[in-house]
TIRONU-572197 format. One line per field, with one value per residue: residue number from 1; residue in one letter; x, y, z of N, C-alpha, C in turn. Coordinates in steps of 0.05 Angstrom, whole numbers, always signed. Atoms other than C-alpha are relative to their C-alpha. Example, Ala and Ser with C-alpha at 12.3 -4.5 7.8 and 13.67 -1.06 7.14 Angstrom:
2
resi: c(1:2)
resn: c(A:S)
n_east: c(+18:-16)
n_north: c(-24:-24)
n_up: c(+0:-1)
ca_east: c(+246:+273)
ca_north: c(-90:-21)
ca_up: c(+156:+143)
c_east: c(+18:-15)
c_north: c(+24:+22)
c_up: c(+0:+14)
END
This chain:
258
resi: c(1:2:3:4:5:6:7:8:9:10:11:12:13:14:15:16:17:18:19:20:21:22:23:24:25:26:27:28:29:30:31:32:33:34:35:36:37:38:39:40:41:42:43:44:45:46:47:48:49:50:51:52:53:54:55:56:57:58:59:60:61:62:63:64:65:66:67:68:69:70:71:72:73:74:75:76:77:78:79:80:81:82:83:84:85:86:87:88:89:90:91:92:93:94:95:96:97:98:99:100:101:102:103:104:105:106:107:108:109:110:111:112:113:114:115:116:117:118:119:120:121:122:123:124:125:126:127:128:129:130:131:132:133:134:135:136:137:138:139:140:141:142:143:144:145:146:147:148:149:150:151:152:153:154:155:156:157:158:159:160:161:162:163:164:165:166:167:168:169:170:171:172:173:174:175:176:177:178:179:180:181:182:183:184:185:186:187:188:189:190:191:192:193:194:195:196:197:198:199:200:201:202:203:204:205:206:207:208:209:210:211:212:213:214:215:216:217:218:219:220:221:222:223:224:225:226:227:228:229:230:231:232:233:234:235:236:237:238:239:240:241:242:243:244:245:246:247:248:249:250:251:252:253:254:255:256:257:258)
resn: c(X:X:X:X:X:X:X:X:X:X:X:X:X:X:X:X:X:X:X:X:X:X:X:X:X:X:X:X:X:X:X:X:X:X:X:X:X:X:X:X:X:X:X:X:X:X:X:X:X:X:X:X:X:X:X:X:X:X:X:X:X:X:X:X:X:X:X:X:X:X:X:X:X:X:X:X:X:X:X:X:X:X:X:X:X:X:X:X:X:X:X:X:X:X:X:X:X:X:X:X:X:X:X:X:X:X:X:X:X:X:X:X:X:X:X:X:X:X:X:X:X:X:X:X:X:X:X:X:X:X:X:X:X:X:X:X:X:X:X:X:X:X:X:X:X:X:X:X:X:X:X:X:X:X:X:X:X:X:X:X:X:X:X:X:X:X:X:X:X:X:X:X:X:X:X:X:X:X:X:X:X:X:X:X:X:X:X:X:X:X:X:X:X:X:X:X:X:X:X:X:X:X:X:X:X:X:X:X:X:X:X:X:X:X:X:X:X:X:X:X:X:X:X:X:X:X:X:X:X:X:X:X:X:X:X:X:X:X:X:X:X:X:X:X:X:X:X:X:X:X:X:X:X:X:X:X:X:X)
n_east: c(+17:+21:+18:+1:-1:-28:-16:-24:-13:-14:+19:-7:-15:+18:+10:-7:+22:-5:-18:+16:+1:-26:-11:+22:-2:-20:+9:+8:-13:-20:+14:+2:+28:+18:+2:+22:+11:-21:-20:+11:+3:-27:-9:+17:-9:-26:+4:+20:+26:+19:+20:-5:+9:+15:+10:+24:+25:+16:+27:+4:+24:+11:-13:-26:-19:-8:-28:-10:+8:-18:-25:+4:+9:-15:-28:-6:-2:+4:-22:-1:-27:-8:+17:-15:+16:-1:-28:-7:+15:-15:-24:+8:+5:-26:-13:+16:+19:+19:+20:+17:+18:+19:+19:+17:+18:+20:+17:+17:+19:+20:+18:+19:+21:+13:+22:-4:+11:-5:-26:-21:-2:-22:-25:-8:-11:-26:-19:-5:-16:-27:-11:-7:-15:-9:-28:-5:-19:-10:-17:-4:+7:+29:+5:-1:+24:+22:+0:+14:+28:+12:-5:-18:-21:-23:-15:-11:-19:-19:-11:-11:-11:-22:+13:+14:-20:-12:+19:+23:-3:+25:-2:+24:+12:+21:-11:+8:-20:-24:+7:-1:-28:-13:+1:+10:+12:+8:+28:+0:+6:+3:+17:-21:+1:-22:-10:-21:-14:-28:-13:+8:-13:-27:+1:+8:-21:-19:+14:+12:+29:+17:+13:+19:+22:+17:+10:+22:+21:+12:+16:+25:+15:+7:+11:+15:+24:+21:+5:-14:-4:-10:-29:-11:-9:-28:-10:-24:-23:-12:-21:-26:-13:+19:+7:-25:-4:+17:-5:+23:+22:+13:+17:+22:+22:+22:+17:-12:-6:+22)
n_north: c(-19:+16:-18:-24:-24:-4:-19:+12:-21:+12:+8:-5:+22:+23:+1:-22:-18:-23:-19:-22:-22:-12:-10:-4:+22:-6:-21:+11:+26:-3:+3:+27:+3:-11:-29:-12:-23:-20:+8:-5:-28:-11:+5:-16:-28:-3:+2:-21:+12:-14:+19:+6:+26:+0:+26:+10:-6:+23:-4:-21:-14:-16:+3:-12:+16:+24:+2:-17:-27:-11:-7:-23:-24:-7:+8:+20:+27:+19:+19:+20:+5:+28:+10:-2:-12:-29:-8:-3:-22:-24:-1:-7:-29:-13:+5:-11:-18:-13:+19:+6:-24:+1:+22:-8:-21:+12:+14:-19:-12:+20:+4:-22:+3:+26:+1:+17:+27:+10:+12:-19:-3:+14:-15:+6:+27:+0:-13:+18:+22:-9:-8:+24:+21:-12:-3:-16:+13:-20:+11:-16:+19:+5:+28:+14:-7:+14:+27:-1:-5:+24:+23:+19:+1:+16:-17:-22:+8:+19:-7:-27:-5:-20:-26:-9:-11:-25:-20:-3:-4:+3:-13:+6:-23:+8:+8:+27:+17:+0:+16:+28:+7:+10:+29:+1:+25:+1:-10:-29:-14:-30:-13:-18:-21:+4:-26:+1:-25:+6:-18:+9:+26:-6:-15:+18:+19:-13:-4:-26:+5:-24:-4:+21:-6:-21:+11:+18:-17:-13:+20:+3:-25:-7:+22:+21:-9:-3:+26:+18:+26:+21:+0:+25:+19:+7:+19:-14:+19:+8:-19:+13:-3:-4:+26:+15:+17:-9:+16:+1:+14:-20:-17:+16:+1:-14:-13:-27:-14:+8)
n_up: c(-15:-12:-14:+17:-17:-9:+16:+12:+16:+22:+20:+28:+12:+4:+28:+18:+2:-17:+14:+11:-20:+0:-25:-20:-19:-21:-18:-26:-6:-21:-26:-11:-8:+19:-1:-14:+15:+0:+20:+26:+4:+4:+28:+17:-2:+13:+29:+7:+7:-17:-10:-28:-8:-25:-8:+13:-14:-9:+9:+20:-7:+22:+26:+0:-16:+14:+4:+21:-6:-20:+13:+18:-14:-24:+4:-21:+11:-22:+2:-21:-8:+1:+22:+25:+22:-3:+2:+29:+11:-6:+18:+27:-1:+2:+26:+22:-13:+18:+9:-23:-3:+22:-5:-22:+10:+17:-19:-14:+20:+7:-23:-1:+20:-3:-18:-23:+3:+27:+4:+9:+29:+13:-6:-27:-1:+13:-19:-22:+11:+4:-26:-15:+14:+25:+8:+24:+17:+19:+21:+24:+21:-2:+6:-25:-15:+13:-11:-25:+6:+12:-18:+14:-21:+9:+18:-16:-21:+9:+26:+0:-27:+1:+7:-24:-19:+10:+11:-18:-29:-14:-26:-15:-14:-19:-26:-6:+13:-17:-23:+9:+6:-24:+4:+28:+8:+28:+2:-5:+25:+0:+20:+9:+21:+19:+10:+21:-3:-3:-19:-27:-5:-9:-25:-22:-4:-17:-26:-1:-1:+0:+26:+3:-18:+13:+25:-7:-10:+23:+14:-14:+2:+28:+16:-13:-14:+20:+12:-18:+13:-16:-3:+11:-20:+5:-20:-9:-6:+25:+6:-4:-26:-22:-12:-1:+23:+22:+24:+18:-14:-17:+16:+12:-20:+12:-20:-6:+26:+17)
ca_east: c(+1670:+1630:+1601:+1578:+1580:+1655:+1698:+1753:+1800:+1833:+1770:+1801:+1843:+1781:+1762:+1786:+1717:+1741:+1792:+1734:+1736:+1810:+1841:+1773:+1784:+1842:+1801:+1778:+1821:+1871:+1817:+1816:+1741:+1679:+1675:+1632:+1587:+1643:+1692:+1647:+1634:+1708:+1723:+1662:+1686:+1757:+1730:+1681:+1621:+1563:+1526:+1518:+1518:+1465:+1436:+1383:+1313:+1269:+1205:+1180:+1129:+1121:+1141:+1202:+1232:+1236:+1305:+1315:+1277:+1322:+1383:+1354:+1321:+1365:+1431:+1426:+1449:+1418:+1474:+1470:+1533:+1571:+1536:+1573:+1516:+1515:+1591:+1598:+1543:+1583:+1645:+1607:+1583:+1657:+1677:+1619:+1588:+1558:+1525:+1498:+1470:+1437:+1405:+1379:+1351:+1315:+1288:+1261:+1230:+1195:+1168:+1134:+1094:+1075:+1007:+1010:+1001:+1020:+1079:+1145:+1158:+1204:+1255:+1255:+1265:+1323:+1355:+1349:+1377:+1437:+1447:+1448:+1478:+1503:+1568:+1598:+1631:+1675:+1707:+1735:+1709:+1634:+1640:+1660:+1602:+1556:+1578:+1553:+1489:+1476:+1498:+1552:+1594:+1637:+1657:+1670:+1708:+1743:+1751:+1764:+1798:+1860:+1817:+1775:+1836:+1862:+1798:+1748:+1746:+1690:+1678:+1629:+1582:+1529:+1542:+1504:+1555:+1612:+1576:+1568:+1642:+1660:+1639:+1634:+1592:+1577:+1513:+1532:+1505:+1513:+1466:+1508:+1512:+1555:+1599:+1639:+1690:+1765:+1784:+1743:+1773:+1843:+1825:+1790:+1848:+1891:+1842:+1816:+1743:+1720:+1708:+1674:+1631:+1606:+1597:+1552:+1513:+1501:+1476:+1424:+1405:+1403:+1383:+1361:+1312:+1274:+1282:+1299:+1322:+1338:+1409:+1454:+1460:+1532:+1560:+1613:+1654:+1666:+1712:+1784:+1817:+1753:+1746:+1802:+1792:+1765:+1774:+1727:+1686:+1673:+1644:+1600:+1558:+1493:+1458:+1506:+1530:+1463)
ca_north: c(+1081:+1033:+1091:+1148:+1195:+1187:+1245:+1222:+1278:+1228:+1221:+1253:+1190:+1145:+1163:+1205:+1236:+1282:+1312:+1354:+1394:+1409:+1451:+1461:+1393:+1421:+1475:+1427:+1364:+1393:+1386:+1326:+1335:+1351:+1424:+1467:+1524:+1571:+1532:+1536:+1610:+1625:+1594:+1627:+1694:+1683:+1666:+1725:+1678:+1719:+1659:+1643:+1570:+1560:+1503:+1460:+1483:+1434:+1464:+1509:+1561:+1599:+1602:+1646:+1593:+1538:+1515:+1550:+1611:+1621:+1619:+1669:+1717:+1713:+1685:+1628:+1558:+1507:+1458:+1393:+1381:+1315:+1301:+1284:+1306:+1376:+1379:+1367:+1416:+1469:+1451:+1457:+1526:+1544:+1513:+1538:+1598:+1631:+1568:+1552:+1623:+1616:+1549:+1578:+1640:+1597:+1552:+1612:+1644:+1579:+1572:+1640:+1617:+1548:+1537:+1507:+1432:+1425:+1385:+1419:+1443:+1409:+1464:+1452:+1378:+1390:+1438:+1388:+1332:+1373:+1401:+1331:+1287:+1335:+1338:+1381:+1346:+1392:+1373:+1404:+1345:+1343:+1272:+1248:+1286:+1253:+1185:+1207:+1235:+1169:+1125:+1092:+1072:+1018:+1067:+1122:+1084:+1030:+1050:+1123:+1116:+1155:+1210:+1212:+1224:+1279:+1314:+1307:+1333:+1309:+1353:+1329:+1381:+1344:+1338:+1272:+1242:+1263:+1231:+1166:+1169:+1154:+1083:+1081:+1027:+1004:+1040:+1111:+1157:+1232:+1277:+1322:+1387:+1376:+1434:+1438:+1491:+1484:+1544:+1520:+1450:+1478:+1524:+1469:+1421:+1472:+1471:+1540:+1541:+1613:+1618:+1550:+1569:+1632:+1594:+1541:+1595:+1630:+1565:+1558:+1632:+1638:+1569:+1517:+1560:+1572:+1502:+1453:+1396:+1329:+1325:+1271:+1209:+1188:+1125:+1163:+1101:+1088:+1148:+1123:+1111:+1117:+1043:+993:+944:+974:+917:+901:+855:+913:+955:+897:+904:+922:+939:+998:+1015:+1012)
ca_up: c(+2218:+2262:+2302:+2259:+2319:+2331:+2308:+2261:+2238:+2191:+2148:+2085:+2075:+2072:+2000:+1941:+1943:+1998:+1950:+1923:+1988:+1979:+2034:+2067:+2099:+2138:+2173:+2227:+2223:+2272:+2326:+2372:+2382:+2342:+2321:+2366:+2343:+2363:+2321:+2261:+2272:+2278:+2210:+2179:+2204:+2178:+2109:+2111:+2103:+2130:+2158:+2232:+2253:+2307:+2346:+2313:+2330:+2368:+2342:+2286:+2306:+2241:+2168:+2182:+2229:+2177:+2157:+2090:+2112:+2172:+2128:+2078:+2127:+2188:+2160:+2211:+2191:+2238:+2253:+2292:+2331:+2329:+2263:+2198:+2153:+2181:+2187:+2112:+2098:+2134:+2093:+2028:+2050:+2058:+1992:+1949:+1985:+1923:+1898:+1968:+1973:+1905:+1922:+1987:+1952:+1901:+1956:+1993:+1931:+1914:+1985:+1978:+1918:+1943:+1974:+2044:+2041:+1968:+1941:+1927:+1857:+1807:+1818:+1893:+1882:+1835:+1885:+1941:+1897:+1878:+1948:+1978:+1924:+1870:+1832:+1777:+1719:+1678:+1612:+1549:+1508:+1495:+1468:+1537:+1568:+1517:+1544:+1612:+1584:+1548:+1607:+1565:+1625:+1592:+1537:+1589:+1643:+1603:+1530:+1545:+1613:+1593:+1561:+1624:+1667:+1622:+1602:+1660:+1730:+1775:+1836:+1888:+1917:+1956:+2031:+2034:+1986:+2031:+2090:+2050:+2031:+2103:+2087:+2011:+1979:+1908:+1888:+1909:+1855:+1843:+1804:+1761:+1724:+1662:+1641:+1576:+1591:+1579:+1621:+1681:+1673:+1678:+1735:+1776:+1765:+1801:+1860:+1842:+1862:+1863:+1788:+1788:+1848:+1812:+1747:+1780:+1817:+1751:+1719:+1773:+1768:+1692:+1668:+1718:+1756:+1691:+1663:+1718:+1673:+1703:+1730:+1700:+1743:+1752:+1788:+1827:+1846:+1772:+1771:+1760:+1827:+1868:+1882:+1900:+1842:+1778:+1729:+1671:+1716:+1764:+1708:+1685:+1748:+1714:+1779:+1787:+1716:+1682)
c_east: c(-24:-21:+1:+2:+28:+15:+26:+14:+16:-19:+8:+14:-18:-9:+10:-22:+5:+19:-16:-2:+27:+9:-21:+1:+17:-9:-7:+15:+23:-13:+0:-29:-18:+0:-24:-12:+20:+22:-9:-1:+27:+10:-18:+8:+26:-3:-20:-26:-20:-24:+7:-9:-14:-10:-25:-24:-15:-29:-1:-27:-13:+17:+29:+21:+7:+29:+11:-6:+18:+27:-4:-6:+18:+30:+8:-1:-3:+19:-1:+29:+5:-16:+15:-15:+2:+28:+7:-16:+14:+25:-7:-7:+27:+12:-15:-21:-20:-21:-20:-20:-21:-21:-19:-20:-22:-20:-20:-21:-22:-19:-21:-23:-15:-23:+5:-13:+4:+28:+20:+2:+23:+26:+10:+12:+27:+21:+8:+18:+29:+14:+10:+19:+13:+30:+2:+21:+8:+18:+4:-6:-29:-6:+1:-25:-24:-2:-14:-30:-15:+5:+17:+25:+24:+18:+14:+23:+21:+13:+12:+12:+22:-12:-15:+19:+10:-20:-26:+9:-28:+3:-26:-9:-17:+11:-8:+20:+25:-5:+2:+29:+16:+1:-11:-10:-8:-30:-1:-2:-3:-19:+14:-9:+25:+8:+22:+14:+30:+14:-7:+14:+29:+1:-7:+21:+22:-12:-10:-30:-17:-14:-21:-25:-19:-13:-25:-24:-15:-17:-27:-17:-11:-13:-18:-25:-23:-7:+15:+2:+10:+31:+10:+9:+28:+9:+28:+24:+10:+23:+27:+13:-18:-9:+25:+5:-20:+7:-25:-24:-15:-20:-22:-23:-23:-19:+10:+4:-21:-10)
c_north: c(-15:+18:+26:+26:+5:+19:-14:+21:-12:-8:+6:-23:-23:-3:+24:+20:+25:+20:+24:+23:+14:+8:+5:-22:+7:+20:-11:-26:+2:-3:-29:-6:+11:+31:+10:+22:+23:-6:+6:+31:+14:-3:+16:+30:+5:+0:+21:-11:+11:-18:-7:-28:+2:-28:-7:+6:-25:+3:+24:+13:+15:-4:+9:-17:-26:+2:+19:+29:+14:+7:+26:+26:+9:-7:-20:-28:-19:-24:-19:-6:-30:-15:+4:+14:+30:+11:+4:+22:+26:+3:+8:+30:+16:-3:+14:+20:+13:-19:-7:+23:+0:-21:+8:+22:-12:-17:+19:+12:-20:-4:+22:-4:-27:+1:-20:-27:-12:-11:+21:+0:-17:+13:-6:-28:-2:+13:-19:-23:+8:+7:-25:-18:+10:-2:+16:-15:+19:-15:+20:-17:-8:-29:-17:+6:-14:-29:-1:+5:-25:-25:-22:-4:-16:+17:+22:-9:-19:+9:+27:+8:+21:+28:+11:+14:+27:+22:+2:+5:-2:+11:-4:+25:-8:-10:-28:-20:-1:-17:-30:-9:-9:-30:-5:-28:+1:+7:+30:+15:+30:+8:+25:+22:-5:+26:-5:+27:-5:+17:-8:-27:+5:+13:-19:-21:+12:+7:+29:-3:+25:+3:-22:+4:+21:-10:-18:+16:+13:-20:-3:+26:+5:-22:-18:+9:+3:-26:-21:-28:-21:+1:-28:-19:-10:-19:+9:-19:-13:+18:-14:+6:+2:-26:-18:-17:+7:-15:-1:-12:+20:+17:-15:-4:+17:+13:+28:+15:-8:+24)
c_up: c(+12:+14:-15:+17:+11:-18:-9:-17:-24:-23:-29:-14:-6:-29:-16:-3:+16:-13:-11:+19:+2:+28:+21:+21:+24:+21:+28:+8:+20:+28:+9:+10:-22:+1:+16:-17:-1:-20:-28:-5:-4:-28:-19:+0:-15:-31:-10:-11:+20:+8:+28:+6:+27:+6:-15:+16:+6:-9:-19:+6:-23:-25:+1:+15:-14:-9:-22:+5:+21:-12:-16:+16:+23:-2:+21:-12:+24:-4:+23:+6:+1:-21:-26:-22:+1:+0:-29:-13:+5:-18:-28:-1:-2:-27:-23:+11:-20:-10:+23:+4:-21:+4:+23:-9:-17:+16:+13:-19:-7:+23:+2:-19:+3:+20:+23:-5:-27:-3:-10:-30:-11:+6:+28:+3:-12:+18:+22:-9:-4:+26:+16:-14:-26:-5:-25:-16:-22:-20:-22:-24:+3:-7:+25:+17:-12:+10:+27:-4:-9:+17:-13:+18:-9:-18:+15:+17:-10:-26:-1:+28:+0:-6:+24:+19:-9:-6:+17:+28:+13:+28:+15:+15:+23:+27:+8:-12:+17:+25:-7:-5:+24:+0:-27:-7:-30:-2:+4:-27:+5:-22:-9:-19:-17:-12:-20:+0:+5:+21:+29:+7:+10:+27:+23:+5:+18:+27:+3:-2:-2:-27:-5:+17:-13:-25:+6:+11:-23:-16:+13:-3:-28:-16:+16:+15:-20:-14:+16:-11:+21:+1:-9:+22:-7:+23:+9:+4:-25:-8:+4:+26:+23:+13:-3:-25:-22:-26:-17:+14:+18:-16:-14:+20:-9:+20:+8:-26:-20:-17)
END
């Protein structure tokens, strides 16, 4: 991908990371050109997503015209055309509508309580981090999740490689990670919500996302908005099969698996 502005409908083959979007990838890959606002709107309508993709604003005249505010108040999603970042943001809206709506709601509520000119709250920072670079790691084995919590990468990816494959599903959420996956590089890191739930693991392995979407939205609503704990950092290219050569030497790269 030498030119980031060139439309490439074959992008899902560039990295297993795109598997997290499932069939959503196919909504636009039949096109021989970048999606237009009408193309986005047509798909949003078909999926009953009550959000309207609109042109990126060139100026902001008031509070209500800011990015998150326009989504919450006017249901308008500012979308830059011929832009991978905004393309993948639209796909995540289609994949995880309830979670995206919840993140937008929390963003908006926080903006109402913040004094003009002050720094964003911890919750706002966590929302942005997850929205841009988030992932959901689901397992039915809390011991494996503890290896992630404790950054024990050798134990996770080498010693428990078979258990990882059988008992973990990592689903990328952040649209910036999808953009980076066009040209993946060692160092790509997700910030994750860890979920211990056997039923969700089975459901997500079958590409069923509605229950997971609602579950993650509820976590933000019921837990993270009240206690915005740090998200778990995760070297996404350590995931089995996500990098061409994953031998022991690869996992000894301390600048990545640290």
